[in-house]
C-alpha positions in Angstrom: 96.7 124.3 93.9 97.4 120.9 95.3 98.7 120.2 98.8 99.8 116.6 99.4 100.6 114.6 102.6 104.4 114.5 102.1 104.6 118.3 102.0 102.4 118.7 105.0 104.3 116.1 107.0 107.6 117.8 106.2 106.2 121.2 107.4 104.8 119.6 110.5 102.4 122.4 111.2 98.6 122.5 111.7 96.7 124.3 109.0 93.5 126.3 108.9 91.5 127.1 105.7 88.2 128.8 104.9 86.0 128.6 101.9 82.5 128.9 100.7 82.3 125.1 100.2 84.3 122.1 101.4 83.8 118.9 99.4 85.0 115.6 100.9 85.8 113.1 98.2 87.1 113.7 94.7 85.3 110.9 92.7 82.2 111.2 90.5 80.1 112.7 93.3 82.6 115.3 94.5 84.9 116.4 91.6 82.2 117.5 89.2 80.3 119.3 92.0 83.5 121.1 93.0 84.3 122.1 89.4 80.8 123.4 88.8 80.7 125.5 92.0 84.3 126.8 91.5 83.4 127.8 87.9 80.4 129.7 89.4 82.9 131.8 91.4 82.6 129.9 94.7 85.7 129.3 96.8 86.1 125.5 97.1 88.4 123.2 99.2 88.4 119.6 97.9 89.5 117.0 100.4 90.7 113.5 99.4 91.9 110.8 101.8 93.8 109.0 99.1 96.9 110.1 97.2 97.3 112.2 94.1 98.7 110.2 91.2 99.1 111.0 87.5 99.6 108.8 84.5 103.3 108.6 85.2 102.5 106.7 88.4 100.3 104.1 86.7 102.9 101.4 86.0 100.4 98.7 84.8 101.6 96.4 87.5 98.6 95.0 89.4 100.0 94.6 92.9 101.6 98.1 92.8 98.3 99.7 91.6 96.2 97.9 94.1 98.3 99.5 96.8 98.0 102.9 95.3 94.4 103.3 94.1 92.3 100.6 95.7 90.7 101.2 99.1 92.1 99.0 101.7 94.8 98.0 99.1 92.2 95.6 97.7 92.0 93.6 101.0 88.8 95.0 102.6 85.8 92.6 102.8 82.4 92.3 104.3 82.1 91.2 108.0 81.8 87.5 107.1 84.4 87.8 104.4 81.9 86.7 101.7 82.3 89.8 99.5 85.4 91.8 98.6 84.8 95.6 98.9 86.0 97.5 95.9 86.4 101.3 96.1 88.8 104.0 95.2 91.4 105.6 97.5 93.0 108.3 95.4 92.3 111.7 93.7 89.6 110.9 91.2 88.1 108.1 93.3 86.9 104.9 91.8 86.7 106.5 88.4 90.5 106.0 88.2 90.1 102.2 88.2 86.6 101.9 86.7 85.9 100.4 83.3 84.7 103.8 81.8 81.2 102.3 81.2 78.9 105.4 81.0 75.2 104.6 81.0 72.4 107.1 81.6 70.1 106.0 84.3 67.3 104.0 82.7 64.0 105.9 82.7 62.3 102.9 84.3 64.6 103.1 87.3 64.0 106.8 87.7 60.3 106.2 87.6 60.6 103.5 90.2 62.5 105.9 92.5 59.8 108.5 92.0 56.8 106.1 92.4 58.1 103.7 95.1 60.4 106.1 97.0 58.9 109.5 96.3 62.1 111.0 94.9 61.5 114.4 93.5 63.6 116.6 91.2 65.6 113.7 89.7 63.3 112.7 86.8 64.6 111.7 83.3 63.5 115.1 82.1 65.2 117.0 84.9 68.5 115.0 84.4 68.5 115.0 80.6 70.4 118.3 80.2 72.9 117.2 82.8 73.5 113.9 81.1 74.0 115.7 77.7 76.6 118.1 79.2 78.4 115.3 81.1 78.6 113.1 78.0 80.2 116.0 76.1 82.6 116.7 78.9 83.7 113.0 79.1 83.5 112.2 75.4 81.0 109.4 75.9 80.4 107.3 72.8 79.1 103.7 72.0 82.1 101.4 71.9 83.1 100.6 68.3 84.2 97.2 66.9 87.8 98.3 67.3 87.4 98.1 71.1 86.0 94.6 71.1 88.5 92.0 72.3 87.9 88.3 71.7 85.8 87.9 74.8 83.6 90.8 73.8 83.2 89.3 70.3 82.1 86.0 71.9 79.7 87.7 74.3 78.0 89.5 71.4 77.9 86.4 69.3 76.5 84.3 72.1 73.8 86.8 73.1 72.5 87.0 69.5 72.5 83.2 69.2 70.5 82.9 72.3 68.1 85.7 71.4 69.3 88.0 74.2 69.3 91.8 74.0 72.9 93.0 73.7 74.1 96.5 73.1 77.3 98.4 72.6 78.5 99.8 76.0 78.9 103.6 76.1 82.5 104.6 76.9 84.1 107.7 78.4 87.4 107.7 76.4 89.6 109.9 74.2 92.3 108.4 71.9 92.2 105.1 73.9 95.3 103.0 73.4 93.4 99.8 74.3 96.1 98.7 76.6 93.9 96.5 78.8 95.0 98.1 82.0 91.8 100.1 82.8 91.7 98.8 86.4 95.2 99.9 87.1 94.7 103.5 86.2 95.1 104.8 82.6 98.8 105.4 81.7 97.7 107.5 78.7 95.0 109.8 80.2 92.7 108.4 77.7 90.0 107.1 80.1 88.1 110.2 81.1 88.1 109.7 84.8 87.6 112.5 87.3 91.4 112.7 87.6 91.7 114.1 84.1 88.4 115.9 83.7 86.6 117.6 86.6 89.4 117.7 89.1 91.6 119.8 86.7 88.6 122.0 85.9 88.1 122.6 89.6 91.7 123.5 90.1 91.8 125.7 87.1 88.8 127.6 88.5 90.7 128.2 91.8 89.7 125.2 94.0 92.3 124.1 96.5 92.9 120.3 96.7 94.1 118.5 99.8 95.3 114.9 99.1 96.2 112.4 101.8 93.8 114.1 104.2 91.3 112.0 106.2 88.1 113.8 107.2 87.5 112.9 110.8 84.9 115.1 112.4 82.6 118.0 112.0 82.2 120.8 114.6 78.6 121.9 114.7 77.0 125.1 115.9 73.4 124.2 116.3 72.1 122.9 112.9 75.1 124.1 111.0 78.4 122.3 110.4 81.0 125.0 111.1 84.4 123.3 110.7 85.8 120.0 109.3 88.7 118.6 111.2 91.0 116.3 109.2 94.3 114.5 109.8 97.2 114.2 107.3 98.0 110.6 106.4 101.3 109.0 105.7 100.7 107.7 102.2 103.0 104.7 102.7 101.2 103.4 105.8 97.8 105.0 105.5 98.2 106.1 109.1 97.7 109.6 110.5 101.0 111.4 110.6 100.6 114.5 112.8 99.3 117.7 111.3 95.7 118.7 111.7 93.8 120.6 109.0 90.8 122.6 110.0 88.5 123.8 107.2 85.7 126.3 107.9 83.1 126.6 105.2 79.6 127.9 104.7 78.5 124.5 103.2 80.0 121.0 103.4 79.4 118.2 100.9 80.2 114.6 101.8 81.1 112.8 98.6 83.2 110.0 100.1 81.5 107.2 98.2 79.1 104.4 98.9 81.2 103.1 101.7 83.0 106.2 102.9 80.0 108.6 103.3 77.9 106.5 105.7 81.1 105.6 107.5 82.0 109.3 108.1 78.4 110.3 109.0 78.1 107.4 111.5 81.2 108.6 113.2 79.5 111.9 113.8 77.0 110.3 116.1 74.1 110.9 113.8 72.6 107.4 113.9 70.1 108.2 116.7 68.6 111.1 114.8 68.9 109.3 111.4 68.0 105.6 111.9 68.3 104.9 108.2 72.0 105.9 108.2 74.1 102.9 107.3 71.0 100.9 106.4 69.6 100.0 103.0 73.1 99.4 101.7 73.5 97.8 98.2 76.8 96.8 96.6 76.0 95.1 93.3 77.7 91.7 94.3 79.1 90.3 91.1 79.4 86.5 90.4 81.9 85.4 87.8 82.2 82.4 85.5 85.4 81.4 83.8 85.7 79.2 80.7 88.5 77.3 78.8 88.4 77.5 75.0 90.5 75.8 72.3 91.4 79.3 70.9 93.3 82.1 72.5 91.2 84.6 74.3 93.8 86.8 76.2 91.1 88.6 78.1 93.4 91.3 79.4 93.8 92.9 75.9 91.8 96.0 74.8 89.0 97.5 77.0 86.9 95.4 79.4 83.4 95.9 78.0 82.6 96.9 74.4 79.3 94.8 74.5 76.9 94.3 77.4 73.9 92.1 77.7 70.8 94.0 78.9 68.3 91.1 78.5 68.3 90.5 82.2 68.7 94.0 83.6 65.2 94.0 85.0 64.1 91.0 87.1 61.1 89.0 85.9 58.5 87.8 88.4 55.3 85.8 88.3 52.9 88.6 89.2 53.9 91.9 90.7 57.5 93.1 90.9 59.6 93.1 94.0 60.8 96.4 95.4 64.2 96.9 96.9 64.1 96.2 100.7 60.5 95.2 100.8 58.9 91.7 101.1 58.4 89.6 97.9 54.9 89.7 96.5 55.5 87.1 93.8 57.8 84.4 92.6 61.2 85.2 91.1 61.7 83.9 87.5 65.0 85.3 86.3 67.2 88.4 85.8 67.9 91.5 87.9 71.5 92.0 86.7 73.7 93.5 84.0 75.7 90.8 82.1 79.2 91.7 80.8 82.4 90.2 79.5 85.0 90.0 82.2 88.5 91.3 82.2 91.1 90.4 84.7 94.9 90.7 84.5 97.0 87.5 85.1 97.8 88.2 88.8 94.1 88.8 89.7 93.1 85.8 87.7 95.5 83.7 89.7 93.9 84.9 92.9 90.3 84.2 91.8 90.7 80.9 89.9 90.0 77.8 91.9 92.4 75.1 93.1 95.8 75.0 94.7 99.3 73.6 93.8 99.6 71.5 90.7 96.0 71.8 89.8 96.1 75.6 89.9 99.3 75.6 88.0 97.8 73.5 85.2 95.1 76.1 84.9 97.5 79.0 84.9 99.4 77.4 82.0 96.3 77.7 80.0 95.7 81.3 80.9 95.7 82.6 77.3 92.7 80.4 76.5 90.7 81.4 79.6 87.8 83.7 79.1 85.0 84.8 81.3 81.9 86.8 82.1 80.6 88.8 85.1 77.2 90.1 86.3 76.3 93.1 88.4 73.5 91.9 90.7 70.9 94.5 91.8 70.6 93.7 95.5 67.1 93.2 96.8 68.1 92.2 100.3 69.7 95.3 101.8 72.9 95.2 103.7 74.0 97.5 106.5 77.0 99.3 107.8 77.8 100.1 111.4 80.9 101.5 113.2 81.8 99.4 116.3 84.7 100.5 118.5 86.0 102.6 115.7 85.9 99.8 113.1 83.7 99.8 110.1 81.6 96.6 109.8 79.6 95.8 106.7 77.0 93.1 106.4 75.9 91.9 102.9 73.2 89.2 102.8 73.6 86.7 100.0 70.5 84.7 100.8 66.9 85.2 99.8 66.4 87.4 96.7 70.1 88.1 96.3 70.8 84.4 96.3 68.2 83.7 93.6 69.8 86.3 91.4 73.3 85.0 92.0 72.3 81.5 90.9 70.4 82.7 87.9 73.4 84.8 86.8 75.8 81.8 87.1 73.3 79.7 85.1 73.0 82.3 82.3 76.8 82.8 82.2 77.4 79.1 81.7 74.7 78.9 79.0 76.4 81.7 77.0 79.9 80.4 77.5 79.0 76.9 76.2 77.0 78.5 73.3 80.2 80.1 72.1 82.4 77.0 72.3 83.7 76.7 75.8 85.1 73.3 76.6 84.9 73.7 80.3 83.2 76.3 82.6 84.5 77.0 86.1 82.8 78.9 88.8 85.8 79.8 91.0 84.2 78.4 94.1 86.1 76.7 96.9 84.8 73.3 95.8 86.3 73.9 92.4 83.1 73.2 90.5 83.8 72.6 86.8 81.3 71.4 84.1 81.9 70.3 80.6 78.5 70.4 78.9 75.2 72.4 79.1 73.4 69.4 80.5 75.4 69.8 83.8 74.5 73.5 84.3 71.3 73.1 86.4 72.8 70.6 88.9 76.0 72.5 89.2 74.4 75.9 89.9 72.0 74.3 92.3 74.8 73.0 94.5 77.0 76.1 94.3 77.5 77.4 97.9 76.9 81.0 98.7 78.1 80.6 102.3 80.9 82.9 103.4 84.3 82.1 101.9 83.0 79.6 99.4 82.9 81.8 96.3 84.6 84.9 94.9 82.3 87.9 94.8 83.3 91.6 94.6 81.2 94.6 95.6 82.1 97.4 93.2 79.1 99.7 93.2 78.1 100.6 96.8 75.3 103.0 97.6 72.1 103.5 99.6 73.7 104.0 103.0 72.5 107.6 103.2 69.5 107.3 101.0 67.2 110.1 99.9 63.7 110.6 101.1 61.2 113.0 102.7 61.6 112.1 106.3 64.4 111.5 108.8 62.5 108.4 110.0 63.5 106.4 106.9 66.1 108.4 105.0 69.2 110.5 105.6 69.0 113.3 103.0 66.1 115.2 101.5 65.5 115.7 97.8 67.9 118.7 97.9 70.7 116.3 99.1 70.8 118.1 102.5 71.2 115.9 105.5 68.0 115.9 107.6 68.2 118.1 110.6 71.1 120.2 109.3 71.2 123.5 107.4 74.4 123.2 105.4 75.6 119.6 105.3 74.9 117.8 102.0 75.6 114.4 100.4 76.6 113.9 96.7 77.4 110.3 95.8 75.6 107.0 95.4 74.8 106.8 99.1 71.7 108.8 98.3 70.3 106.3 95.8 67.3 104.4 97.2 68.2 101.3 95.2 70.8 100.2 92.6 70.5 102.2 89.3 70.7 98.8 87.4 73.7 100.0 85.3 77.2 101.2 86.0 76.4 104.1 88.4 79.1 106.7 87.3 76.8 108.8 85.1 74.0 108.6 87.5 76.3 109.9 90.3 77.5 112.7 88.0 74.0 113.8 87.1 72.8 113.7 90.7 75.9 115.8 91.6 74.7 118.5 89.3 71.4 118.6 91.2 73.3 118.7 94.5 75.5 121.5 93.3 72.5 123.6 92.5 71.1 123.0 95.9 74.4 123.9 97.6 74.7 127.1 95.6 71.1 128.0 96.5 71.8 127.5 100.2 74.8 129.8 100.3 74.0 133.2 101.6 
């Protein structure tokens, strides 16, 4: 059963519910957990702040879909406006607008989490059966040649020419139409988002879904969360519209995403007892490079990423490695990011391309010949979140180790683009830096500004703000995903990761959610 804001606003009455488990958030962290618990016979209420949309609502118009499925309607940014915050605000969460890239967590990252952060119960061996089941559920397969658009072909060709390790990107799709509108929601239910996979399974097993409901506060009885209090939102304005929904449950799971979960927990006044809450935030800031070619690229056709360059996934240092959030012990050489073809629709391209007026118009007239690449940077300088006077504030440092990786990513992108025939490479910065030969790369990248407002960076993969660990002194949840100091409050989303997983996080979130689901089930009397 689905209850939506419009219905609740018409009724105008407060509502009370009770269940075994209340799950807050319907993305990768919440939907699969809700489905698994419901299928085990548990009563589940699934709460989603965003709206419920289906394929008929996905009109493939960028501006319309930003307003529907992007958090903050695509307008939220870090405190200094240096990074655009990208997250979902709809049933299915960010999986509705993600690229469907579906990587297992690399074993080296799981080993690092065990050895450097003491994480237990989440090893490659422990997660392997969960990965296998999730991949079956989502129909994950390596992208075939049929899914490679022109930009993907060039990325694969360039990587091989430069001797870089390139692989087919695993995709979660069924009967994909290759429409090129993955970031606007799939109009064909081909992309296997939570909206068309685990949310329907949860509903079929008897879960109750509330859409347009903002979780506001928990009422505690000692160490136990007793009731969640939420307010119904007017979907058109995003503002609370009146009715209050109270949900009593034996266990609560916060799965509101890398931004939403620490935000909600901070608003409960937990910072004093959990000093790590809102700290250690990572976001995968992503630098882009654009390039003009003689041939048509038309980057918005087909899927975004059929090929991905893994050559630089792990950073290289002179000497010992650097650990997330700890001082450097050696000199950075290169890497620390995943390197992908980029895909932007024309309106978004218009927003991120440099220049104004006639100069910008000249570039837009060449749009079909514009290609580009993007890198997901593994942050090594942690950010932080705080709630000040009711307003969420996020700080994302771009200096130090993060800045080193940004510059190296710009450099490598330019090298590849020239290797496959680019006539001009553009970095999208406020100074409108453009170069026309490989000999200009070093100087251009050196002078690129990473000061606030000088470049276009997005932050699509947040996490770490409620990280996992053994102690409330430096973590928020234990290895069983339970919030320290509570008996029945859990977290299931990337907030628990101690550092970036070094690949698209969706499958890691899903696998961790299975571990969390087991812990929740075990905690129920």
